[in-house]
C-alpha positions in Angstrom: 0.0 0.0 0.0 1.3 3.4 -0.9 2.5 5.5 2.0 0.7 8.8 1.4 2.2 10.4 4.5 5.7 9.7 3.3 4.9 11.1 -0.2 3.4 14.3 1.4 6.5 14.8 3.5 8.8 14.6 0.4 6.4 16.8 -1.5 6.5 19.4 1.2 10.3 19.4 0.9 10.5 20.1 -2.8 11.7 23.7 -2.0 14.6 22.2 0.0 15.9 20.3 -3.1 15.0 23.2 -5.4 17.4 25.4 -3.4 20.2 22.8 -4.1 19.5 22.8 -7.8 19.2 26.6 -8.2 22.4 27.1 -6.1 24.3 24.8 -8.4 22.9 26.2 -11.7 23.3 29.8 -10.4 26.9 29.2 -9.4 27.7 28.1 -12.9 25.7 31.0 -14.4 27.4 33.7 -12.2 30.8 32.0 -12.2 33.6 32.1 -9.7 35.3 35.2 -8.6 37.0 36.6 -5.5 33.8 38.7 -4.9 31.8 35.5 -5.0 34.3 33.8 -2.6 33.9 36.8 -0.1 30.1 36.5 -0.2 30.3 32.8 0.4 32.7 32.9 3.3 31.2 35.9 5.0 27.6 34.7 4.9 28.6 31.1 5.7 30.4 32.3 8.9 27.4 34.4 9.9 25.0 31.5 9.5 27.2 29.1 11.3 27.7 31.5 14.2 23.9 31.9 14.3 23.5 28.1 14.7 26.5 27.3 16.9 26.4 30.3 19.2 22.8 31.2 19.1 20.6 28.2 18.4 22.9 25.6 19.9 25.0 27.0 22.8 22.5 29.6 23.9 18.9 28.5 23.1 19.4 24.7 23.3 21.9 24.6 26.2 21.9 28.0 27.9 25.7 27.9 28.3 25.9 31.7 28.8 23.7 34.5 29.7 22.7 37.7 27.8 20.2 40.5 27.7 16.7 40.1 26.3 17.7 42.5 23.4 20.8 40.5 22.4 18.9 37.3 22.9 16.6 38.5 20.1 19.6 39.4 18.0 20.9 35.9 18.3 17.5 34.5 17.3 17.4 36.7 14.1 20.9 35.8 13.1 20.1 32.1 13.5 17.1 32.5 11.3 19.3 33.3 8.4 20.4 29.7 8.4 16.8 28.5 7.5 16.8 25.7 10.0 13.4 26.4 11.5 12.9 28.8 14.4 15.0 29.0 17.6 12.4 27.5 19.9 11.7 24.6 17.5 15.5 24.0 17.1 16.2 24.1 20.8 13.2 21.8 21.6 14.3 19.3 19.0 17.9 19.4 20.1 17.1 18.9 23.8 15.0 15.9 22.9 18.0 14.5 20.9 20.3 14.7 23.9 17.8 13.0 26.1 17.5 10.1 23.7 20.9 10.2 21.9 21.3 7.1 19.7 18.4 5.4 21.3 14.9 4.5 20.0 13.4 8.0 20.2 16.4 9.8 18.7 15.1 10.9 15.3 18.5 11.3 13.6 20.6 8.5 14.9 22.8 6.7 12.3 22.7 3.7 14.5 19.0 3.4 14.4 18.0 4.3 10.8 21.2 4.6 8.8 23.6 7.3 7.7 21.4 9.0 5.0 18.4 9.3 7.3 20.6 10.8 10.1 22.1 13.3 7.6 19.0 14.6 5.9 16.1 12.1 5.7 14.9 13.0 9.2 14.2 16.6 8.2 11.4 15.4 5.9 9.7 13.9 8.9 10.4 16.5 11.6 10.4 20.0 10.0 6.6 20.0 9.8 6.2 19.0 13.4 5.0 22.0 15.6 7.3 23.4 18.3 7.0 21.5 21.6 6.9 24.5 23.9 6.9 22.1 27.0 10.6 21.4 26.3 11.5 25.1 26.1 9.4 26.7 28.8 12.4 28.9 29.7 12.3 30.4 26.2 8.6 30.3 25.3 7.7 33.0 27.8 9.2 35.6 25.5 6.5 36.6 22.9 9.2 38.0 20.4 10.8 34.5 20.3 7.5 32.8 19.7 6.8 35.3 16.9 10.1 34.7 15.0 9.8 31.0 15.6 6.4 31.0 14.0 7.5 33.2 11.0 11.0 31.8 10.5 10.6 31.4 6.7 9.9 35.2 6.3 13.1 36.0 8.1 15.2 33.5 6.0 13.7 34.9 2.8 14.3 38.5 4.0 18.0 37.7 4.4 18.1 36.8 0.7 16.3 40.1 -0.2 18.8 42.1 1.9 21.7 40.4 0.1 20.2 41.2 -3.3 19.8 44.9 -2.3 23.4 45.1 -1.1 25.3 42.9 -3.7 22.9 41.9 -6.5 22.8 38.5 -8.0 26.3 37.4 -7.0 25.3 38.0 -3.4 22.1 36.1 -3.8 23.6 33.1 -5.6 26.9 32.8 -3.6 26.0 34.6 -0.4 22.5 33.3 0.0 21.9 30.0 -1.9 25.3 28.3 -2.1 26.2 29.5 1.4 22.8 28.2 2.7 23.3 24.7 1.2 26.9 24.6 2.6 25.7 25.6 6.1 22.9 23.1 6.0 25.1 20.1 5.2 27.8 21.2 7.6 25.2 21.3 10.4 23.7 17.9 9.3 27.2 16.4 9.4 27.1 16.7 13.2 24.0 14.5 13.3 25.5 12.0 10.9 29.3 12.0 10.5 30.0 13.0 14.1 28.3 9.9 15.2 30.3 7.5 13.0 33.6 9.1 12.2 36.1 10.3 14.7 37.4 9.4 18.2 35.7 8.9 21.5 37.4 10.5 24.5 34.6 9.9 26.9 32.2 7.0 27.5 28.9 8.9 26.9 26.6 6.0 26.2 26.1 7.0 22.6 28.1 7.1 19.4 29.2 10.8 19.6 32.7 11.4 18.2 35.3 14.1 18.2 36.3 15.1 14.6 38.8 17.9 13.9 37.7 18.3 10.3 34.1 18.9 11.3 35.3 21.3 14.0 36.9 23.5 11.4 33.8 23.4 9.1 31.3 24.1 11.9 33.4 26.6 14.0 33.9 24.2 16.8 30.9 21.8 16.8 33.0 18.9 15.7 34.1 18.2 19.2 30.9 16.3 19.6 32.0 13.7 22.1 33.3 16.4 24.4 29.9 18.1 24.1 27.9 15.0 24.9 30.2 14.4 27.9 29.5 17.9 29.4 26.6 19.8 27.7 26.8 22.8 30.0 30.1 24.0 28.6 30.1 26.8 26.1 33.5 25.5 25.1 33.4 22.3 23.1 37.1 22.2 22.3 38.2 21.2 25.8 41.9 21.5 25.2 43.9 24.4 23.7 44.7 22.4 20.6 41.0 21.7 19.9 40.0 24.6 17.7 36.7 26.1 18.8 36.1 29.4 16.9 32.6 29.9 18.4 34.0 29.8 21.9 36.6 32.4 21.0 33.9 34.7 19.6 31.9 34.2 22.8 34.8 35.3 24.9 35.1 38.5 22.7 31.4 39.1 23.1 31.9 38.7 26.9 34.6 41.3 26.9 32.3 43.6 25.0 29.7 42.9 27.7 27.1 41.6 25.2 27.1 38.2 27.0 28.1 37.1 30.4 28.8 34.0 32.5 30.2 32.0 29.6 30.4 28.5 31.0 33.7 26.6 30.6 34.5 23.0 31.4 35.7 22.1 35.0 39.1 20.5 35.0 37.9 17.4 36.8 35.2 17.0 34.1 37.6 17.6 31.3 40.3 15.2 32.7 37.9 12.4 33.5 39.0 8.9 32.5 39.1 8.7 28.7 37.7 5.9 26.6 39.5 6.1 23.2 37.9 4.3 20.3 39.7 4.0 16.9 38.3 5.8 13.9 35.6 3.4 12.4 36.0 2.1 8.9 34.0 3.9 6.3 32.6 0.6 5.1 30.3 0.9 8.2 28.5 3.8 6.5 27.5 1.4 3.7 26.0 -1.2 6.0 22.6 -2.1 4.6 19.7 -0.8 6.8 18.4 -4.3 7.1 21.4 -5.2 9.3 21.1 -2.2 11.6 19.1 -1.8 14.7 15.4 -0.9 14.1 
């Protein structure tokens, strides 16, 4: 029997795939230039900071404090990444941590395979309303509920702003190509960071530390560290673990825009390690029928 719910979910995500196609075609049409590179790098950095500092370390985990005004700024910057609203994102992420790599984790590679963990889950979850019960600390702010409800308008408005400032090169490279890149960099934390890398801590799930992903996501690649101690705004626990988002937070703290930026206690950081070798990539190709269901 045809699964009409599944077909509807894929139909509703046609715009997601259209963005990929238009970004690719537009990049060929506009062509490469140093201006295009500047738009891509700058807007990618803004989007990743909106997700890593705003959506993840502030809204989902409250690892630092800020004013109500700057809280709203963090929400608006995060909206540029077109990953739903801040309350939806935080609600979903808190649920992920509660059930990481177990039955109720919607994007676990262990449970439903690599492709599902990377992007397939979005077709199931993005249409689900925000669960305000998980984010009571945030839902009391009407301005956050407003932007959460109208997130698509803000994401589209970012593209309009780029067009007014830089024309079509800014739209193609700074909006669409950058958007696709930031999507997949974020999704890699759900997928690759649970199958590729090293485990320092026994966290009870498959979270891994991955230096490559840490560079691409401004510090989110130290995923096993993060699952070991979620309260820390610093995910690169040691000085050699690059965590750009944390460095930016410390600058914002000096500027008095944020405060009480949580670090990691030494006794937590230096807890007994459990080192696991990098898994073979053949594991990514394991048929779904052999995985846990």
